[in-house]
N, C-alpha and C positions, 0 to 999 in steps of 0.2 A: 398763566403764570400760578404755578405750587407758589403759594409766600415762601416754602422752605426751601427753595431754590430759587431766589430771584437776585443771588451773587450767581451763579452756576452759568460756565459756559463750555456747553460740549465741543470739543477739539476734536475734528478728525483728522486722522495721519492719510493723506492720498498721495502720497509722490511716489511711490513705487514702480517698478516697471513690469515684476509678475513674469519672468524668464519661466517658469515652470510650466506656466500656461501658454506656453511657443504652441503652434502657432496662431492661436486666437489671439492672445497677450501679445503684444509689440510696443515698439518705442513709441510709436505716433497713437498708441490705442488702447493703455495699459489693461490688467484686469480690472482695474478697479471702475472702469466708464464702461465694462461688458453686463450685459444680461446674460449671466452664467447660471442660476437657477430656473429660468424660463417662463419667470414670472412677468417681464417686459418691463423691469426695472433693472438699472444695474448699482452695483455691490455700492458706489455712492452713493446711489438715490436710497438706499435700503438704510444705509447707515443715517441718513438725516432722516428718514421717516421715522426710526425708530426714537429719537429723541425730541424730534418737532414736539411730540404732545406735553413735554417736560418741562420747557421752557418758551421765552420767548423767539422767535428767529434769526431776530438781530442779537442774539446770544452767540448762536451756531457759528464758528471759524473751522473752516478747511484750510489744511496745512500742503502746499502740493508745488512741484514745480513750477517754475514762471512760462513753460511750452505749455502747460495742461490748464492754465488761469480762465481763459476761453470756455473749453471745457467744463469746468466747474459749474463758469457763471451760466451756459447754457442747458445743462442738465439739472440744476439746484437755479433756476431762475431767484423764488424770492429769498435766497441770500442777499443780503446788500454787497455792493460791490469790495466793498472796502474788508469784508470776515475772508475774503478765498487769498491769501497769502502766499504769495510766488518764492520758494529758492530757489536763486539762480544756480546753485547746483545744491546736491546730495550731498548732505554731511552727515548724517547718521538722524538715528532716534531722537538723544538728546538733544541734538542742535536745533531740529525741527523743535522739540518740545518749547524747546529755552528761545526760540523766537515767537512762537503764540507766547510764551510767557511773557514778552516785552512788551507784546500789543495788550495784553491784558491789564498787565500792571500802568501803562498809563491810561486803561479808561476805568478800571473799576480798581481799587486798593484793599478791596476787599474781596476780592476775585477767587472762584473755587474752581478748577480746570479739571476735567473730566477729560483724559485724553485717552481716544476710541482709535480705529479703525475702520477702511474702508476695503478690507478684506476679509472679513469673517462673518460667516453664518449664522444667526443670533435666532433662533426657534421661539424665543420666548422674550419679547422684547419687553413687554411689561415686569418681568422679574428684573431687568438690566435697567429700566426706569425706577421699581422700587429702591433697588440698591445704591442707585447715582444721587438719589435725594439721601440716601443712611451716609451715603459717604460724605457729603454735605457738612450733615453732623458731625461725624467724628474730626472730618479734617479741620475742624474749629479747635480741636488741641495740637495741630501743630504735625500731627504722623503727616508719613507717605501710604497711603493706600494702594493696595493693589488689589484687583479682581482675581481669584483662584478659581477652578472648574473644576468642580467632584469627578473626579474620575470616574469612568464608568467602565475602564479596562486600563491594561497596562501596557503603556502609549512608550515608547522608543523614543519618537520626533518632537516629543514638546520638553520643557526645563519643566522643574517642580518649584515649591515651594513646601519647606516646612515650617506646618504651624505649631504652636504654642500656646499659653494660655488664652482662655476664653479675656475680652476688653469689654463687653458690656453689648446691648442690645442696644441697634439703633435704626428705625423707621422698623421695625420688625423682623433686622439682619442682626444676628451674630456675627461680630468683629472677633477675631484674632490677632493676638501676636506675631510678627515673622520672625521665627526664628535664623533659617537661612533661606539662603536660594540654589537648588541645586542643579546644576547642569544637563542634559540631555543622556538618561542611562540608560546601561544596556537592559538585555529581557529581562535578566533574572533581578536586576536592583528594582525595576521599574514595578516587577509583580510584589516584592519586599515594600516597597512604597504605599503600594494598592493596598495591601492585606494591614499595613499601619493603620491603617487609618485616616493619620494627620498630615497626610500631603497633596496636593491641590495639582492642579496643571498652572503652572503661568501665561498667563491669559495677554499678554502683553497690553492691558487695561487700567488705566489707572488714574486716582482722585486724588488731589492736593490744593489747598492752598497756594495761591504762588508766590506768597512771599515766604514760603514753608521749601517751595522749589528752589529758586533762586536762593537763598540761604545755602542748599546742599550744592547747587552749583559752585558759589563761589567757595565754599570747606573742602568741597573734592575735584573740581571742574575749573581749576583756578582759568585757565586758559580760554576755554570757553564764556567763562562767565565776563573776563576782560572783554571779549568778542561783543558780546550783547549790552555791555554797557555802552560800547565803542556805538553801535549800531540805534540806538533805543533814540536817543535826539533826532539823527536821522530819518525816524518811521515818518512817512507820509510830507516830507519836502522835497525838496528840489535835488540836496546833497543824499538820497536814499541809495542811487546807484552806485555812486560815489564810495560809501560807506561802505555797502556790499562788497565791493571789490577790496577794501582795504583790510575788513576786518572778518569775512566771511571765508572768502575766496581759501585763504591761507591755513581753514580748519578742516585739514586732511587727516583722514585716520581718527577721527575725535571716533572715542568711546559710545557704546548703545548706553541707555538710558540703564540697564540692568547693569551692565558693568562698570558704568561711569558714576551711576549715582544708589540703586536701590541694594545695590552687595551691600554699601559702605554706610548706610543710611543709620545716623542715631536712632531713628522713630521709625519703624515700619511696619504697617498692620494688613490684615490683608481678611476679604468677605469672601467666605468659602459661597460657590452657589451655582445652582445650574440653572443654566442659560440656554438648554438646547445648541451648545456651543461649538462648531469648526472653526478652525483654520483652514480657510482655501487657497491652501499653497500649489495645489499638483492638481495634475489630471486624475490620480488616483483617489484623490479628497473628494472628487465631487462625485466618483464612482460610487463611493462609498456612503457618502448623505446625500444624494437626490433622490426622489422616488425613481422605482423601478416598474418595468411594464411586466404581464402578466408571464412575460418568458423571464425575468430576471434580468434585463437589461436597461440601460439609461442609453435613450434614444432623443436625441435631437436631432432626428433627420428621417426620413422614410427610410425603414431599415428594414427589408427582406431579409430573410435568415432561415437557414436548416441547422436544429440544434446546435443553437449557439446561445451562451450565458454566461452571466456578469460579465460583459463587457457595454464599454462606452462609445455610442455613435456621434459624433457630430458632422452637421455639412448643413453648408446654408443652401447649396444647391444641387447638388448630387441624390441620387436616390446609392443607398449603402446596401451591397449583397453581402451576407458571410455564410460561410459553413462551417462547421465544430468548429466553431472559434470558444474557449475558456479565456476569463483572467485578463481581456484583452482591451486596449482603447485604440481610438482609430478615430483621427481629425483632420475633419477635410476644408481648407481654405481655396479660396482664389488661386492660389500660385503652390501652393504645398501638400502634400499629403502627411502624416505622421503616424507609423503604424507602431506598438509596441508594448511588451506585455504591463499588466498595471502593476506588478511589482519591479517596474525596471522606471516609473514614472519618474523619479528623482534625479534619472539620468540626461534629463531633457539639456539640465543647463550643459555639460559635456559635449552634446550633443553642435548646440550653439558655439561652442567655444570652435570646433571645426567648421562651421560656416564662417567664423570672424579667420580662421587662417584661411581660407580659400578665399575671400575678399568676398561673401556672398551676401555682403551688407541688406542689398536687398529686400531679404528676406529675413531681416530681423527689424529694420523700420519702421 
């Protein structure tokens, strides 16, 4: 363990369903537990691999849904069983982070939490470890830290962070003050942000002292804070289940960590960084970031084609043959075949609404 990170606790959020990666990602096997990049490791396993060299394994926590606890323990067997924390119901990112915080608060009053996720592709893991160690230093001041991705183009699908003055150098990384968080922009505004040079993409990764984030919960999200205070004494006891029923289940409509805390934080800082980062939120994202073959296609299948390019083909069993296709996605599973233009990948969620309307739940579970 790096002596500078002895109080660092990476927390990997792994509780989502990943509906935009349907039909591979489903309720019973969501995207974080799948090998989507073809390297024989699930996204959760890759997230674990990235931080494991930085700190001892028993400092790494995974927050997931209770129904996925066994999957997590199977995929990451080196994790202590107590470090896999299950939410009985999804209540948003702020609540998940709060649940991790009360676990760490009991264990180490000096804990510094690094909030990471299991659905990011990061091609520069050594850089991530460097900036996490830098965050441990900066977090001692009590500021809430976010990692900002240096934009490579004018993306409209991500939120942005406007950066202000430099705050200093930590572990060879420059930190800057957060001026404000910006919503996902239109194309013209995104172009302005990139040209301005003081905007970064909001990665959804954070670093802070546990006492600092709990103080912000108390100030900005008192309902969540009260629930966490009610839950904390029951953790690891026979009363845990009833405590979750009393305090956790009523937390419906809890704001995300961005809305609930970061936008109103008394002190927020950002490390601008190039991590080779992508948010794997859709099939189009995979088509964009995965290596293409000599014909310009991403083929995780036996794919025979004539005059087809920039298509993603996935099939576990069947040979897929295409003629004259451009910018398409084809996903073949045991019971469903999905075919769509790449630029309509965000509409998979709308398709799932139709399945629910027709009570075709067997294709979703």
